[in-house]
C-alpha positions in Angstrom: 0.0 0.0 0.0 2.7 2.5 0.9 4.8 1.9 -2.3 1.7 2.7 -4.4 1.0 5.9 -2.5 4.7 6.9 -3.1 4.3 6.1 -6.8 1.1 8.2 -7.0 2.8 11.0 -5.1 5.8 10.8 -7.4 3.8 10.9 -10.6 1.6 13.7 -9.2 4.6 15.8 -8.3 6.1 15.2 -11.8 2.8 16.2 -13.4 2.6 19.4 -11.4 6.2 20.2 -12.3 5.6 19.6 -16.0 2.5 21.8 -15.9 4.4 24.6 -14.1 7.3 24.5 -16.6 4.9 24.6 -19.6 2.9 27.5 -18.1 6.1 29.4 -17.4 7.2 29.0 -21.1 3.7 30.2 -22.3 3.6 33.1 -19.9 7.1 34.2 -20.7 6.4 34.2 -24.4 3.2 36.2 -23.9 5.1 38.7 -21.5 7.6 39.4 -24.3 4.8 40.0 -26.7 3.1 42.4 -24.2 6.4 44.2 -23.7 6.7 44.8 -27.5 3.1 46.0 -27.7 4.0 48.6 -25.0 6.5 50.1 -27.4 3.9 50.0 -30.2 1.6 51.9 -27.9 4.1 54.7 -27.2 4.8 55.0 -30.9 1.1 55.1 -31.7 0.6 57.8 -29.0 3.3 59.9 -30.7 1.5 59.6 -34.0 -1.8 60.4 -32.3 -0.3 63.7 -31.0 0.8 64.6 -34.5 -2.7 63.8 -35.8 -4.2 66.1 -33.1 -1.6 68.8 -34.1 -0.1 68.8 -30.6 3.2 67.7 -32.0 4.9 68.6 -35.2 5.8 65.7 -37.4 9.0 67.5 -38.6 9.9 68.5 -35.1 12.9 67.1 -33.2 10.8 65.3 -30.5 8.6 63.3 -32.9 11.5 62.5 -35.3 13.9 61.4 -32.6 11.5 59.3 -30.5 9.7 57.8 -33.5 13.1 56.7 -35.0 14.2 55.4 -31.6 11.1 53.4 -30.8 11.0 52.0 -34.3 14.6 51.0 -33.9 13.9 49.1 -30.7 10.8 47.4 -32.1 12.8 46.2 -35.2 16.0 45.2 -33.4 14.4 43.3 -30.5 12.3 40.6 -32.2 12.3 38.4 -29.2 12.6 40.6 -26.2 15.1 39.2 -23.8 17.6 40.9 -21.6 20.4 40.1 -24.0 18.4 41.4 -27.1 17.3 44.6 -25.3 20.8 45.4 -24.0 22.2 44.7 -27.5 19.6 47.0 -29.0 20.4 49.7 -26.5 24.1 49.4 -27.2 23.4 49.7 -31.0 21.1 52.7 -30.3 24.0 54.4 -28.4 26.4 53.8 -31.3 23.9 55.3 -33.8 23.1 58.3 -31.6 19.5 57.1 -30.9 19.8 56.7 -27.2 17.5 59.3 -25.6 19.0 58.6 -22.2 22.5 59.7 -23.2 23.4 62.9 -21.4 24.0 65.2 -24.4 20.9 63.9 -26.1 18.9 64.3 -22.9 19.8 68.0 -22.6 18.5 68.6 -26.1 15.4 66.6 -25.3 14.7 68.6 -22.2 15.1 71.9 -24.1 12.8 70.7 -26.8 10.2 69.3 -24.4 10.0 72.7 -22.6 8.5 74.0 -25.8 5.9 71.2 -26.0 2.6 70.6 -24.4 2.1 68.4 -21.3 0.7 65.6 -23.4 3.9 65.3 -25.4 6.0 65.2 -22.2 3.7 62.5 -20.8 4.2 60.3 -23.9 8.0 60.8 -23.7 7.9 59.9 -20.0 5.9 56.8 -20.9 8.7 55.8 -23.3 11.3 56.0 -20.6 9.0 54.1 -18.2 8.4 51.4 -20.7 12.1 50.9 -21.4 12.8 50.7 -17.6 9.9 48.2 -17.2 11.2 46.0 -20.2 14.7 45.9 -18.7 13.3 45.0 -15.2 10.9 42.3 -16.5 13.6 40.6 -18.4 16.1 40.2 -15.6 15.7 38.8 -12.1 19.1 40.2 -11.2 18.0 43.7 -12.3 14.7 43.5 -10.3 16.7 42.4 -7.3 19.2 45.3 -7.7 16.6 47.9 -8.2 14.5 46.7 -5.2 17.5 46.2 -3.0 19.9 49.0 -3.9 21.8 48.8 -0.6 22.7 45.2 -1.1 23.8 46.0 -4.7 26.5 48.3 -3.3 28.0 45.3 -1.4 27.7 43.1 -4.5 29.2 45.8 -6.7 32.2 46.0 -4.4 32.7 42.3 -4.9 32.3 42.4 -8.6 36.0 41.9 -9.3 35.6 38.5 -7.7 32.5 37.7 -9.7 34.2 38.8 -13.0 32.1 38.9 -16.1 29.5 36.5 -14.8 26.8 39.2 -14.8 28.1 41.5 -17.5 24.7 41.7 -19.3 22.9 42.4 -16.1 25.5 45.2 -15.2 24.9 46.8 -18.6 21.2 46.4 -18.2 21.4 48.1 -14.8 23.5 51.0 -16.3 20.8 51.5 -19.0 18.1 51.3 -16.4 19.8 54.0 -14.3 20.2 56.2 -17.4 16.5 55.8 -18.3 15.4 56.3 -14.7 17.5 59.5 -14.5 16.1 60.7 -17.8 12.5 60.1 -16.6 13.2 61.9 -13.3 14.8 64.9 -15.0 11.9 65.2 -17.4 9.3 64.8 -14.6 11.0 67.7 -12.7 11.1 69.8 -15.8 7.3 69.5 -16.3 
């Protein structure tokens, strides 16, 4: 009697584990699709502002953010931490990173001339990028939520080596986008 109960328990546990793994794969795939749609939404919001004549199509803000968002949508087919960080690095190389300090200064100056709806959509872009970075990395979520512990880990990074190089780059991008979002929020 006891061996059959153990056998049932073992098969039941294996079944639950298989179900959980399959569900995780499905949810992960759908999360990545949702993340990409968030970028489409920001791009559509920019187009909507142009249609409402609240933003000039030939203006710097529209041109820069439309190009940037379109770049991220095209270069991150499967949103993963590695693909997003890779796209962010490419954007930096091409001068499309709106969190880069020189570009951010120009964006701030241009946004001061725009209506609040435009500033809101631009802030939504920065928030979306931070959310995508966080949702694709457990390490980044941990670092953001436990910043004090990250300082200790950062001190020990020489020992860790390049084990978390993508996460470190993702965190640097996250900080840049958080900083840009904060600066733009204070400027409003």
